[in-house]
C-alpha positions, -999 to 999 in steps of 0.1 A, spaced: 0 1 1 24 29 -11 15 65 -11 32 92 -4 18 98 30 9 140 22 -14 138 51 4 116 77 35 127 99 66 106 96 79 79 115 44 61 122 47 27 137 21 1 130 14 -32 144 2 -60 127 -34 -58 138 -40 -22 125 -20 -34 93 -47 -56 88 -76 -33 98 -57 -5 74 -58 -31 45 -94 -35 52 -107 0 55 -90 14 26 -113 -9 8 -148 6 20 -166 41 16 -186 34 48 -168 16 76 -174 5 114 -146 -7 134 -148 -20 168 -121 -34 188 -109 -36 224 -94 -3 241 -59 3 231 -59 -15 200 -49 13 179 -86 18 159 -79 57 160 -41 54 142 -58 29 118 -89 49 107 -67 78 103 -39 59 83 -66 46 58 -85 78 58 -52 97 47 -46 68 21 -80 75 7 -78 111 7 -45 109 -8 -60 91 -37 -92 111 -42 -117 85 -27 -125 107 -1 -123 144 14 -143 140 48 -140 115 79 -168 117 102 -161 99 132 -189 85 158 -173 83 188 -183 72 225 -189 97 251 -156 91 271 -137 95 242 -155 128 229 -147 142 261 -111 133 264 -107 149 229 -93 119 218 -96 121 179 -85 160 180 -50 153 198 -49 121 175 -55 142 145 -29 165 155 -3 138 165 -5 115 135 -15 136 105 -13 169 90 -51 175 86 -76 197 106 -102 184 129 -134 199 144 -161 186 168 -197 187 151 -206 209 176 -179 234 160 -194 227 132 -226 241 143 -214 270 158 -193 279 128 -228 277 107 -247 297 137 -221 326 129 -228 323 90 -200 301 80 -211 276 52 -210 238 56 -191 238 20 -162 262 32 -162 240 66 -153 210 50 -129 223 28 -109 235 59 -117 206 85 -114 171 73 -121 151 104 -152 160 120 -160 138 151 -191 137 172 -204 117 203 -223 86 187 -258 98 203 -252 133 187 -268 116 156 -293 96 173 -326 102 157 -314 130 134 -330 104 106 -367 111 120 -364 145 115 
C-alpha cells in the first residue's frame, strides 16, 4: 500500500493488527471499526483515511465516538499527533454555521469531523 503520505506525519509505526485493519478499511467507502480499548483503532482509521484522501476517494472523515473518547478529545489530539489534517467537533461545525459560515467552506478546512455517537441519534427521523 504505497502512497506519498502527504497527510501523515513521518515515522508512524504500525502493529500487525493495525495493518490488517488498514488493508480492510482502505477498500471501503463506509466502515465501522470496533475492537478492544488500546488496539490502535484511531490510528488505523486515520491512516486509512489519509490514504483514501490522497487518492481522491474521500474528502471528509466523519467519526462517531463514545462519550468518554469525545470528552477526552481523543480524535482531536490524535489527528494533530499523527496527521497534517485539521479536525473539528460536530458542535464546532454547528457553531460556525450559526455564525454564518457555509458548511461547504467548513468542510474544505476541516477534514475530520468527530461527534458523540449519541449526537446523531434520531437525525434520520427529522
